[in-house]
Structures are given as structure tokens and as C-alpha cells.
DSSP file (Angstrom, degrees, kcal/mol; ACC not computed):
  #  RESIDUE AA STRUCTURE BP1 BP2  ACC     N-H-->O    O-->H-N    N-H-->O    O-->H-N    TCO  KAPPA ALPHA  PHI   PSI    X-CA   Y-CA   Z-CA
    1    1 A M              0   0    0      0, 0.0     2,-0.4     0, 0.0     0, 0.0   0.000 360.0 360.0 360.0 138.4    0.0    0.0    0.0
    2    2 A R        -     0   0    0      1,-0.0     2,-0.3     0, 0.0     0, 0.0  -0.697 360.0-132.8 -86.2 132.3    1.3    3.5   -0.9
    3    3 A R        -     0   0    0     -2,-0.4    -1,-0.0     1,-0.0     0, 0.0  -0.664  14.6-131.1 -86.3 131.4    1.6    6.1    1.8
    4    4 A M        -     0   0    0     -2,-0.3     5,-0.1     1,-0.1    -1,-0.0  -0.625  27.5-108.2 -82.0 140.6    0.3    9.5    1.2
    5    5 A P     >  -     0   0    0      0, 0.0     4,-2.3     0, 0.0     3,-0.4  -0.259  31.9-110.7 -59.3 152.2    2.5   12.5    2.1
    6    6 A Q  H  > S+     0   0    0      1,-0.2     4,-2.2     2,-0.2     5,-0.1   0.862 118.9  55.4 -52.5 -40.9    1.5   14.5    5.2
    7    7 A S  H  > S+     0   0    0      1,-0.2     4,-2.5     2,-0.2    -1,-0.2   0.908 108.0  50.3 -63.1 -40.7    0.4   17.5    3.1
    8    8 A A  H  > S+     0   0    0     -3,-0.4     4,-2.9     1,-0.2    -2,-0.2   0.895 106.9  54.5 -61.0 -42.5   -1.9   15.2    1.1
    9    9 A V  H  X S+     0   0    0     -4,-2.3     4,-1.8     2,-0.2    -1,-0.2   0.892 107.9  49.2 -58.1 -44.1   -3.4   13.8    4.2
   10   10 A R  H  X S+     0   0    0     -4,-2.2     4,-2.1     2,-0.2    -2,-0.2   0.950 112.3  47.1 -53.3 -53.5   -4.3   17.3    5.4
   11   11 A C  H  X S+     0   0    0     -4,-2.5     4,-1.6     1,-0.2     5,-0.3   0.919 110.5  52.7 -59.4 -43.1   -5.9   18.2    2.1
   12   12 A A  H  X S+     0   0    0     -4,-2.9     4,-1.5     1,-0.2    -1,-0.2   0.831 109.3  49.1 -63.0 -32.6   -7.8   15.0    2.1
   13   13 A I  H  < S+     0   0    0     -4,-1.8    -1,-0.2     1,-0.2    -2,-0.2   0.851 109.4  52.9 -71.7 -35.1   -9.2   15.7    5.6
   14   14 A L  H  < S+     0   0    0     -4,-2.1    -2,-0.2     1,-0.2    -1,-0.2   0.803 124.7  23.7 -78.5 -25.1  -10.2   19.2    4.7
   15   15 A V  H  < S+     0   0    0     -4,-1.6   119,-0.2    -5,-0.2    -1,-0.2   0.559 105.7  98.2-110.4 -10.4  -12.3   18.2    1.7
   16   16 A A  S  < S-     0   0    0     -4,-1.5   118,-0.8    -5,-0.3     2,-0.7   0.093  87.1 -80.0 -72.7-169.6  -12.9   14.7    2.6
   17   17 A V  B     +A  133   0A   0    116,-0.2   114,-2.1    -5,-0.0   116,-0.3  -0.827  68.8 119.7-110.1 107.8  -16.1   13.6    4.2
   18   18 A F              0   0    0    114,-3.6   112,-0.4    -2,-0.7   111,-0.2  -0.763 360.0 360.0-147.1-178.7  -16.8   14.1    7.9
   19   19 A A              0   0    0    107,-0.3   110,-0.2   104,-0.3   129,-0.1   0.321 360.0 360.0-144.7 360.0  -19.8   16.2   10.2
   20        !              0   0    0      0, 0.0     0, 0.0     0, 0.0     0, 0.0   0.000 360.0 360.0 360.0 360.0    0.0    0.0    0.0
   21   20 A G              0   0    0      0, 0.0   128,-0.8     0, 0.0   127,-0.2   0.000 360.0 360.0 360.0  89.7  -24.0   20.8   15.9
   22   21 A A        -     0   0    0     97,-0.7     2,-0.9   127,-0.4    18,-0.1   0.040 360.0 -75.6 -34.3 147.0  -23.3   22.8   20.7
   23   22 A S        -     0   0    0     16,-0.4    -1,-0.3     1,-0.2   128,-0.2  -0.432  59.4-163.6 -55.7 112.5  -25.8   24.8   21.5
   24   23 A C        +     0   0    0     -2,-0.9    -1,-0.2   126,-0.3    94,-0.1  -0.128  39.8 132.0-102.2  39.2  -24.7   27.6   19.3
   25   24 A V  E     -B  117   0A   0     92,-0.5    92,-1.7    11,-0.1    85,-0.1  -0.741  69.9 -93.0 -92.3 141.9  -26.7   30.3   20.9
   26   25 A P  E >   -B  116   0A   0      0, 0.0     3,-1.5     0, 0.0    90,-0.3  -0.259  27.8-136.7 -52.3 132.9  -25.0   33.6   21.8
   27   26 A S  T 3  S+     0   0    0     88,-2.1    89,-0.2     1,-0.3     4,-0.0   0.574 101.3  65.6 -70.0 -10.2  -23.9   33.4   25.4
   28   27 A S  T 3  S+     0   0    0     87,-0.5    -1,-0.3     2,-0.1     2,-0.1   0.457  77.3 110.6 -87.3  -2.8  -25.2   37.0   25.9
   29   28 A Q  S <  S-     0   0    0     -3,-1.5     5,-0.1     1,-0.1     2,-0.0  -0.394  81.4 -99.1 -68.5 144.0  -28.8   35.9   25.3
   30   29 A D    >>  -     0   0    0      1,-0.1     3,-1.5    -2,-0.1     4,-0.8  -0.350  30.8-118.3 -56.6 142.6  -31.2   36.0   28.3
   31   30 A Q  G >4 S+     0   0    0      1,-0.3     3,-0.8     2,-0.2     6,-0.1   0.846 114.7  56.7 -59.0 -32.7  -31.6   32.6   29.8
   32   31 A S  G 34 S+     0   0    0      1,-0.2    -1,-0.3     5,-0.0     5,-0.1   0.747 103.7  55.8 -69.7 -23.4  -35.4   32.6   29.0
   33   32 A E  G <4 S+     0   0    0     -3,-1.5    -1,-0.2     3,-0.0    -2,-0.2   0.605  79.0 108.7 -83.4 -15.0  -34.6   33.2   25.3
   34   33 A R    X<  -     0   0    0     -4,-0.8     3,-0.5    -3,-0.8    -3,-0.0  -0.470  63.9-146.0 -70.3 131.1  -32.4   30.2   24.8
   35   34 A P  T 3  S+     0   0    0      0, 0.0    -1,-0.1     0, 0.0     2,-0.1   0.764  93.4  13.7 -70.8 -22.7  -34.1   27.5   22.7
   36   35 A S  T 3>  +     0   0    0      1,-0.1     4,-1.6     2,-0.0     3,-0.3  -0.550  64.4 168.7-151.4  80.0  -32.5   24.8   24.7
   37   36 A D  H <> S+     0   0    0     -3,-0.5     4,-0.7     1,-0.2     5,-0.2   0.836  82.3  56.4 -71.3 -32.3  -30.9   25.9   28.0
   38   37 A R  H >> S+     0   0    0      1,-0.2     4,-1.8     2,-0.2     3,-0.7   0.884 107.8  48.7 -60.9 -41.8  -30.3   22.3   29.2
   39   38 A A  H 34 S+     0   0    0     -3,-0.3   -16,-0.4     1,-0.2    -2,-0.2   0.864 108.1  56.5 -62.7 -38.5  -28.3   21.5   25.9
   40   39 A A  H 3< S+     0   0    0     -4,-1.6    -1,-0.2     1,-0.2    -2,-0.2   0.622 116.6  32.2 -77.3 -14.2  -26.3   24.7   26.5
   41   40 A T  H << S+     0   0    0     -4,-0.7     2,-0.3    -3,-0.7    -1,-0.2   0.599 111.9  61.2-117.9 -13.3  -25.1   23.6   30.0
   42   41 A T     <  -     0   0    0     -4,-1.8    43,-0.0    -5,-0.2     0, 0.0  -0.782  65.9-155.7-109.8 159.3  -24.9   19.9   29.9
   43   42 A S        -     0   0    0     -2,-0.3     3,-0.1     4,-0.1     6,-0.1  -0.974  19.4-113.1-137.1 148.9  -22.7   17.9   27.6
   44   43 A P    >   -     0   0    0      0, 0.0     3,-2.5     0, 0.0    76,-0.1  -0.354  61.5 -71.5 -68.0 154.9  -22.7   14.4   26.2
   45   44 A A  T 3  S+     0   0    0      1,-0.3     3,-0.1    -2,-0.0     0, 0.0  -0.210 124.8  17.4 -41.1 132.7  -19.8   12.0   27.5
   46   45 A G  T 3  S+     0   0    0      1,-0.3    76,-0.4    -3,-0.1    -1,-0.3   0.408 100.8 122.5  82.8  -5.0  -16.5   13.1   26.1
   47   46 A A    <   -     0   0    0     -3,-2.5     2,-0.3    74,-0.1    -1,-0.3  -0.443  48.9-146.0 -87.2 160.8  -17.8   16.6   25.1
   48   47 A I  E     -C  120   0A   0     72,-2.5    72,-2.9    -2,-0.1     2,-0.4  -0.900   4.9-146.3-119.6 155.5  -16.5   20.0   26.2
   49   48 A V  E     +CD 119  85A   0     36,-2.5    35,-2.7    -2,-0.3    36,-2.2  -0.997  27.3 167.7-122.6 124.0  -18.4   23.1   26.8
   50   49 A V  E     -CD 118  83A   0     68,-2.1    68,-2.6    -2,-0.4     2,-0.5  -0.873  36.6-135.0-127.8 160.3  -16.8   26.4   26.0
   51   50 A E  E     +CD 117  82A   0     31,-3.1    30,-3.5    -2,-0.3    31,-1.9  -0.991  41.2 172.9-112.1 123.3  -17.6   30.1   25.6
   52   51 A A  E     -CD 116  80A   0     64,-2.4    64,-2.7    -2,-0.5     2,-0.4  -0.983  32.0-129.7-138.2 139.7  -15.9   31.2   22.5
   53   52 A R  E     -CD 115  79A   0     26,-2.7    26,-2.8    -2,-0.4     2,-0.5  -0.753  30.6-120.8 -90.4 136.2  -15.8   34.4   20.3
   54   53 A L  E     + D   0  78A   0     60,-2.3    59,-3.1    -2,-0.4    24,-0.2  -0.659  37.1 169.8 -81.1 119.6  -16.3   33.8   16.6
   55   54 A L  E     +     0   0A   0     22,-2.5     2,-0.4    -2,-0.5    23,-0.2   0.821  63.8  18.3 -97.3 -46.1  -13.2   35.1   14.7
   56   55 A R  E     - D   0  77A   0     21,-1.7    21,-1.9    56,-0.0     2,-0.5  -0.993  64.2-152.0-139.4 133.6  -13.7   33.9   11.1
   57   56 A L        -     0   0    0     -2,-0.4    19,-0.1    19,-0.2    18,-0.0  -0.905  11.5-142.4-110.3 133.0  -16.8   32.7    9.4
   58   57 A T        -     0   0    0     -2,-0.5    16,-0.1    77,-0.1    18,-0.1  -0.826  31.5-120.1 -87.8 127.8  -16.5   30.2    6.5
   59   58 A P        -     0   0    0      0, 0.0    40,-0.0     0, 0.0    -1,-0.0  -0.351  26.9-105.5 -69.2 152.0  -19.2   31.2    3.9
   60   59 A T        -     0   0    0     46,-0.1    48,-0.0    14,-0.1    14,-0.0  -0.652  41.0-129.6 -76.5 124.0  -21.9   28.6    3.1
   61   60 A P        -     0   0    0      0, 0.0     5,-0.1     0, 0.0    -1,-0.1  -0.279  27.7 -90.6 -71.7 161.3  -21.2   27.2   -0.3
   62   61 A D    >>  -     0   0    0      1,-0.1     3,-2.3     2,-0.0     4,-0.5  -0.566  37.2-124.7 -66.6 132.6  -23.7   27.0   -3.1
   63   62 A P  G >4 S+     0   0    0      0, 0.0     3,-1.0     0, 0.0     4,-0.4   0.822 111.9  59.3 -55.2 -31.9  -25.3   23.5   -2.7
   64   63 A R  G >4 S+     0   0    0      1,-0.2     3,-0.6     2,-0.2     5,-0.1   0.783  96.0  63.8 -66.3 -22.1  -24.4   22.8   -6.3
   65   64 A A  G <4 S+     0   0    0     -3,-2.3    -1,-0.2     1,-0.2    -3,-0.0   0.624 103.4  46.1 -72.7 -15.9  -20.7   23.3   -5.4
   66   65 A V  G X< S+     0   0    0     -3,-1.0     3,-2.3    -4,-0.5    -1,-0.2   0.370  92.2 165.2-106.6   0.4  -20.7   20.3   -3.0
   67   66 A L  T <   +     0   0    0     -3,-0.6     3,-0.1    -4,-0.4    -3,-0.0  -0.337  59.9  38.4 -57.6 138.7  -22.5   17.8   -5.4
   68   67 A P  T 3  S+     0   0    0      0, 0.0    -1,-0.4     0, 0.0     2,-0.2  -0.987 109.5  80.2 -93.5   2.5  -22.8   14.9   -5.2
   69   68 A Y    <   -     0   0    0     -3,-2.3    -3,-0.2     1,-0.1    63,-0.1  -0.469  54.1-169.7 -65.0 135.1  -23.1   15.7   -1.5
   70   69 A R  S    S+     0   0    0     -2,-0.2    33,-3.7    -3,-0.1    34,-0.3   0.465  76.1  48.2-100.3  -5.4  -26.6   16.8   -0.3
   71   70 A Q        +     0   0    0     30,-0.2    62,-0.8    31,-0.2     2,-0.3  -0.964  66.1 170.5-132.2 149.5  -25.3   17.8    3.2
   72   71 A A  E     -eF 133 100A   0     28,-2.3    27,-2.6    -2,-0.3    28,-2.2  -0.995  18.0-148.5-155.5 158.7  -22.2   19.9    4.0
   73   72 A M  E     -eF 134  98A   0     60,-1.8    62,-3.0    -2,-0.3     2,-0.3  -0.953   8.7-148.2-130.1 150.1  -20.6   21.5    7.1
   74   73 A V  E     -eF 135  97A   0     23,-2.4    23,-3.5    -2,-0.4     2,-0.5  -0.863  13.4-135.1-112.6 149.4  -18.5   24.6    7.3
   75   74 A A  E     -eF 136  96A   0     60,-1.9    62,-0.6    -2,-0.3    21,-0.3  -0.961  19.2-166.7-111.5 123.5  -15.7   25.2    9.9
   76   75 A H  E     - F   0  95A   0     19,-2.5    19,-2.6    -2,-0.5     2,-0.4  -0.688  20.0-121.2 -98.5 153.9  -15.5   28.5   11.7
   77   76 A T  E     -DF  56  94A   0    -21,-1.9   -22,-2.5    -2,-0.2   -21,-1.7  -0.845  32.8-176.9-100.2 133.8  -12.5   29.8   13.8
   78   77 A Y  E     -DF  54  93A   0     15,-3.0    15,-2.7    -2,-0.4     2,-0.6  -0.969  25.6-138.0-131.4 147.9  -13.2   30.7   17.4
   79   78 A E  E     -DF  53  92A   0    -26,-2.8   -26,-2.7    -2,-0.3     2,-0.4  -0.931  29.7-129.0-101.6 119.3  -11.1   32.1   20.2
   80   79 A V  E     +D   52   0A   0     11,-3.1   -28,-0.3    -2,-0.6     3,-0.1  -0.516  31.3 173.5 -72.8 124.6  -11.9   30.2   23.4
   81   80 A Q  E     +     0   0A   0    -30,-3.5     2,-0.3    -2,-0.4   -29,-0.2   0.754  66.0   4.0 -98.8 -32.3  -12.8   32.7   26.2
   82   81 A K  E     -D   51   0A   0    -31,-1.9   -31,-3.1     0, 0.0     2,-0.6  -0.954  58.4-137.5-158.8 137.0  -13.8   30.3   29.0
   83   82 A V  E     +D   50   0A   0     -2,-0.3   -33,-0.3   -33,-0.2     3,-0.1  -0.863  22.0 176.2 -89.6 114.1  -13.9   26.5   29.5
   84   83 A I  E     -     0   0A   0    -35,-2.7     2,-0.3    -2,-0.6   -34,-0.2   0.882  68.3  -2.6 -89.8 -46.0  -17.1   25.7   31.2
   85   84 A A  E    S+D   49   0A   0    -36,-2.2   -36,-2.5   -43,-0.0    -1,-0.4  -0.998 110.8  15.3-150.1 149.9  -16.7   21.8   31.3
   86   85 A G  S    S-     0   0    0     -2,-0.3     2,-0.5   -38,-0.2   -38,-0.1  -0.303  91.2 -59.8  83.4-172.4  -14.1   19.3   30.0
   87   86 A N        +     0   0    0    -40,-0.1     2,-0.3    -2,-0.1    -3,-0.0  -0.948  49.5 159.2-114.4 133.1  -10.6   20.1   28.8
   88   87 A C        +     0   0    0     -2,-0.5    -5,-0.1   -39,-0.1   -39,-0.0  -0.851   7.4 176.0-147.1 111.9   -9.6   22.4   26.0
   89   88 A G        +     0   0    0     -2,-0.3     2,-0.2     2,-0.0    -1,-0.0   0.597  53.2  95.8 -92.8 -12.8   -6.0   23.7   26.2
   90   89 A A        -     0   0    0      1,-0.1   -10,-0.1   -11,-0.0     3,-0.1  -0.583  57.5-157.5 -85.1 144.1   -6.2   25.6   22.9
   91   90 A K  S    S+     0   0    0     -2,-0.2   -11,-3.1     1,-0.2     2,-0.4   0.781  84.7  40.7 -82.9 -35.4   -6.9   29.3   22.7
   92   91 A R  E    S+F   79   0A   0    -13,-0.3     2,-0.3   -40,-0.1   -13,-0.2  -0.971  72.6 173.9-120.1 131.6   -8.1   29.1   19.1
   93   92 A I  E     -F   78   0A   0    -15,-2.7   -15,-3.0    -2,-0.4     2,-0.4  -0.926  28.8-130.0-132.2 156.8  -10.2   26.3   17.6
   94   93 A M  E     -Fg  77 145A   0     50,-2.9    52,-2.9    -2,-0.3     2,-0.4  -0.906  25.3-165.3-101.2 138.7  -12.0   25.3   14.4
   95   94 A V  E     -Fg  76 146A   0    -19,-2.6   -19,-2.5    -2,-0.4     2,-0.5  -0.989  12.7-139.3-131.0 129.0  -15.6   24.2   14.9
   96   95 A A  E     +Fg  75 147A   0     50,-2.7    52,-2.2    -2,-0.4     2,-0.3  -0.724  24.2 179.9 -85.3 123.6  -17.7   22.4   12.2
   97   96 A H  E     -F   74   0A   0    -23,-3.5   -23,-2.4    -2,-0.5     2,-0.1  -0.936  35.2-102.2-122.0 148.7  -21.3   23.5   11.9
   98   97 A W  E     +F   73   0A   0     -2,-0.3   -25,-0.3   -25,-0.2     3,-0.1  -0.447  43.1 163.8 -62.9 139.7  -24.0   22.2    9.5
   99   98 A A  E     +     0   0A   0    -27,-2.6     7,-3.0     1,-0.4     2,-0.4   0.487  63.8  35.8-131.3 -25.0  -24.5   24.6    6.6
  100   99 A I  E     +FH  72 105A   0    -28,-2.2   -28,-2.3     5,-0.2    -1,-0.4  -0.999  60.0 177.4-134.9 131.7  -26.4   22.4    3.9
  101  100 A R  E >  S- H   0 104A   0      3,-1.9     3,-1.9    -2,-0.4   -30,-0.2  -0.999  72.8  -7.4-135.1 133.8  -29.0   19.9    4.7
  102  101 A E  T 3  S-     0   0    0     -2,-0.4   -31,-0.2     1,-0.3    -1,-0.1   0.807 130.2 -56.0  51.2  34.9  -30.9   17.8    2.1
  103  102 A G  T 3  S+     0   0    0    -33,-3.7    -1,-0.3     1,-0.2   -32,-0.1   0.592 117.4 109.7  78.7  11.4  -29.4   20.1   -0.7
  104  103 A K  E <  S-H  101   0A   0     -3,-1.9    -3,-1.9   -34,-0.3    -1,-0.2  -0.962  70.4-117.8-120.4 132.4  -30.7   23.3    1.0
  105  104 A P  E     -H  100   0A   0      0, 0.0    -5,-0.2     0, 0.0     3,-0.0  -0.421  27.2-132.8 -71.4 141.9  -28.6   26.0    2.7
  106  105 A L        -     0   0    0     -7,-3.0     2,-0.1     1,-0.1   -46,-0.1  -0.542  31.3 -92.9 -84.9 154.7  -29.3   26.6    6.3
  107  106 A P        -     0   0    0      0, 0.0     2,-0.8     0, 0.0    -1,-0.1  -0.468  35.2-126.1 -64.8 138.9  -29.7   30.1    7.7
  108  107 A V        +     0   0    0     -2,-0.1    -9,-0.1     1,-0.1   -48,-0.0  -0.817  34.7 171.9 -94.0 114.7  -26.4   31.5    9.1
  109  108 A E        +     0   0    0     -2,-0.8     2,-0.3     2,-0.0    -1,-0.1   0.163  48.2  90.6-111.9  16.5  -27.3   32.6   12.7
  110  109 A R        -     0   0    0    -85,-0.1     2,-0.4     6,-0.0   -85,-0.0  -0.861  56.2-160.1-113.1 149.0  -23.8   33.4   13.8
  111  110 A K    >   -     0   0    0     -2,-0.3     3,-2.2   -54,-0.0   -57,-0.3  -0.990  28.3-103.7-133.5 138.1  -22.0   36.7   13.6
  112  111 A K  T 3  S+     0   0    0     -2,-0.4   -57,-0.2     1,-0.3     3,-0.1  -0.162 106.4  21.3 -52.0 139.1  -18.4   37.5   13.7
  113  112 A G  T 3  S+     0   0    0    -59,-3.1    -1,-0.3     1,-0.3     2,-0.2   0.298  93.6 122.1  84.5 -12.0  -17.2   38.9   17.0
  114  113 A Q    <   -     0   0    0     -3,-2.2   -60,-2.3   -60,-0.1     2,-0.5  -0.558  60.3-129.6 -83.3 150.1  -20.2   37.4   18.9
  115  114 A T  E     - C   0  53A   0    -62,-0.3   -88,-2.1    -2,-0.2   -87,-0.5  -0.884  26.8-170.3-105.7 129.2  -19.5   35.0   21.9
  116  115 A Y  E     -BC  26  52A   0    -64,-2.7   -64,-2.4    -2,-0.5     2,-0.6  -0.890  26.8-126.9-120.2 148.3  -21.2   31.7   21.9
  117  116 A R  E     -BC  25  51A   0    -92,-1.7   -92,-0.5    -2,-0.3     2,-0.4  -0.881  39.6-166.9 -93.2 120.8  -21.6   28.9   24.4
  118  117 A L  E     - C   0  50A   0    -68,-2.6   -68,-2.1    -2,-0.6     2,-0.7  -0.918  23.8-157.4-116.8 128.2  -20.6   25.7   22.5
  119  118 A V  E     - C   0  49A   0     -2,-0.4    30,-1.7    31,-0.2   -97,-0.7  -0.935  34.6-178.6-106.3 119.2  -20.9   22.0   23.3
  120  119 A L  E     -IC 148  48A   0    -72,-2.9   -72,-2.5    -2,-0.7     2,-0.3  -0.835  25.2-168.8-127.9 152.9  -18.3   20.4   21.3
  121  120 A E  E     -I  147   0A   0     26,-1.5    26,-3.1    -2,-0.3   -74,-0.1  -0.954  46.1 -85.7-129.4 151.2  -16.9   17.0   20.5
  122  121 A Q  E >>  -I  146   0A   0    -76,-0.4     3,-1.1    -2,-0.3     4,-0.7  -0.372  37.7-136.5 -53.7 128.4  -13.7   16.1   18.7
  123  122 A Y  G >4 S+     0   0    0     22,-2.1     3,-1.1     1,-0.2  -104,-0.3   0.901 100.8  49.9 -50.9 -48.6  -14.5   16.1   15.0
  124  123 A R  G 34 S+     0   0    0     21,-0.4    -1,-0.2     1,-0.3    -2,-0.1   0.627 110.5  53.2 -75.2 -16.7  -12.6   12.9   14.1
  125  124 A D  G <4 S+     0   0    0     -3,-1.1    -1,-0.3     4,-0.0    -2,-0.2   0.603  86.9  89.6 -99.4  -4.6  -14.4   11.0   17.0
  126  125 A N    X<  -     0   0    0     -3,-1.1     3,-1.6    -4,-0.7     4,-0.4  -0.783  64.6-150.4 -96.5 124.4  -18.0   11.8   16.2
  127  126 A P  G >  S+     0   0    0      0, 0.0     3,-0.9     0, 0.0    -1,-0.1   0.744  92.1  66.7 -63.3 -24.3  -19.7    9.3   13.9
  128  127 A R  G 3  S+     0   0    0      1,-0.2  -110,-0.0  -109,-0.1    -5,-0.0   0.658  93.8  59.0 -68.7  -9.7  -22.0   11.9   12.4
  129  128 A T  G X  S+     0   0    0     -3,-1.6     3,-1.4  -110,-0.2    -1,-0.2   0.676  83.2 103.1 -92.6 -16.4  -19.1   13.7   10.8
  130  129 A R  T <  S+     0   0    0     -3,-0.9  -112,-0.4    -4,-0.4     3,-0.1  -0.470  88.2  12.1 -67.5 134.5  -18.2   10.6    8.8
  131  130 A G  T 3  S+     0   0    0   -114,-2.1     2,-0.3     1,-0.3  -113,-0.3   0.585 102.2 119.4  81.5  11.3  -19.1   10.6    5.1
  132  131 A Q    <   -     0   0    0     -3,-1.4  -114,-3.6   -63,-0.1    -1,-0.3  -0.828  66.0-113.4-114.3 152.2  -20.0   14.3    5.2
  133  132 A K  E     -Ae  17  72A   0    -62,-0.8   -60,-1.8  -116,-0.3     2,-0.4  -0.554  27.8-163.5 -75.2 140.0  -18.5   17.3    3.2
  134  133 A L  E     - e   0  73A   0   -118,-0.8     2,-0.5    -2,-0.2   -60,-0.2  -0.996   3.1-163.6-129.1 129.9  -16.5   19.8    5.2
  135  134 A V  E     - e   0  74A   0    -62,-3.0   -60,-1.9    -2,-0.4     2,-0.4  -0.949   9.0-176.3-116.0 129.2  -15.7   23.3    3.8
  136  135 A M  E     - e   0  75A   0     -2,-0.5     2,-0.8   -62,-0.2   -60,-0.1  -0.990  18.5-166.5-131.2 120.5  -13.0   25.3    5.5
  137  136 A D        +     0   0    0    -62,-0.6     2,-0.3    -2,-0.4    -2,-0.0  -0.552  61.4  87.3-104.4  67.8  -12.0   28.8    4.5
  138  137 A S        -     0   0    0     -2,-0.8    -2,-0.1     1,-0.1     3,-0.0  -0.991  61.8-149.2-157.8 156.7   -8.8   28.9    6.5
  139  138 A D  S    S+     0   0    0     -2,-0.3     2,-1.9     1,-0.1     3,-0.2   0.269  71.6 106.0-112.0   5.5   -5.1   28.1    6.3
  140  139 A E    >   +     0   0    0      1,-0.2     3,-1.7     2,-0.1    -1,-0.1  -0.422  34.8 157.1 -86.0  65.3   -4.8   27.4   10.1
  141  140 A F  T 3   +     0   0    0     -2,-1.9    -1,-0.2     1,-0.3     4,-0.1   0.665  64.3  67.4 -66.1 -17.4   -4.6   23.6    9.6
  142  141 A D  T 3  S+     0   0    0     -3,-0.2    -1,-0.3     2,-0.1    -2,-0.1   0.560  76.9 104.5 -84.3 -12.7   -2.8   23.3   13.0
  143  142 A L  S <  S-     0   0    0     -3,-1.7   -50,-0.2     1,-0.1   -66,-0.0  -0.474  82.8-102.6 -75.2 141.2   -6.0   24.3   15.0
  144  143 A P        -     0   0    0      0, 0.0   -50,-2.9     0, 0.0     2,-0.5  -0.341  37.3-137.1 -57.5 143.2   -7.9   21.6   16.9
  145  144 A L  E     -g   94   0A   0    -52,-0.2   -22,-2.1    -3,-0.1   -21,-0.4  -0.951  25.1-179.1-114.7 123.1  -11.1   20.7   15.0
  146  145 A Y  E     -gI  95 122A   0    -52,-2.9   -50,-2.7    -2,-0.5     2,-0.4  -0.732  23.4-131.5-115.4 162.1  -14.4   20.2   16.7
  147  146 A Y  E     -gI  96 121A   0    -26,-3.1   -26,-1.5    -2,-0.2     2,-0.9  -0.976  20.6-131.4-113.4 124.2  -17.9   19.3   15.9
  148  147 A C  E     - I   0 120A   0    -52,-2.2   -28,-0.2    -2,-0.4   -50,-0.2  -0.637  22.7-159.8 -75.6 107.6  -20.8   21.5   17.3
  149  148 A V        +     0   0    0    -30,-1.7  -127,-0.4    -2,-0.9     2,-0.3   0.526  67.9  36.0 -74.4 -10.4  -23.0   18.7   18.6
  150  149 A Q              0   0    0    -31,-0.4  -126,-0.3     1,-0.1   -31,-0.2  -0.988 360.0 360.0-142.5 131.4  -26.3   20.5   18.8
  151  150 A E              0   0    0     -2,-0.3  -129,-0.1  -128,-0.2  -128,-0.1   0.354 360.0 360.0-109.9 360.0  -27.7   23.2   16.5
């Protein structure tokens, strides 16, 4: 079996196929949160952080990701506070659903806003396998997480 060079592996991971935290702004009033329980509890192995959105990856046109009918985008965040679990990185990439059943989802995040996120390691979540991931960043060394609840 032929081994791929490390740069090819990184490229393959970025465009390969893998796949939502309560991604509500942390500044929202508790009564406005759609799922306060989801925002404060986490599945086994998950971490909960408050993080500021630094860079938004635009949602691609659904035709651009064909033959996939679903796709995620990875945004860059700066971790402000770790609520639960362990996260040693100050900057992280987080994959969010952007296209479902061939239709773009509304973008409800804004650059500069702080969000409470429930995250799992991207590579460890079975829902990320077989999914398209779009990343508009050259920061390949940042840890990649999956937002487990949208």
C-alpha cells in the first residue's frame, strides 16, 4: 500500500467527508435560549466552552458540493472560557451544519459574537463521517471540533 505525504493527508481531511453545541449567543437572556439544558450539559466526552467567533466560512452553493446533499463549514473561534471538560487551545475550528438535504441553512452566527458551544472532537463523532467539510482557513494546525447541537 502506498503512503500519502502528510500534506496530501491534510488536504484529504479538509475536503474529505466528515460532520452541531448549543450555538446560541452566550449573551442571550436565559429565557430566550431554545435549549438551555443543551447549553449547560454535555454528552460524554464533550467539552463546553464560551468562544468568540473570529472567522466565518461562507456557506457554499449546494451545487458546489455535489454529489453531497449535506455539508458543514468550519469557523474559527477564540476560546474565552472552558465551562466543562478540557480544552487547552486558545483558538479552535468548529464544524457547523451549513447544507441539509441540498438546501442552505440560515447563518445565525456573527463575527465577534461570543457563543456557548458544546463540542466533541470532530474525528471522534460518527455523524461527521461521510460528510463534506468546507474550510476557509489556512490554520490547519488548530484543533477541529464538531458542534454537537444546533
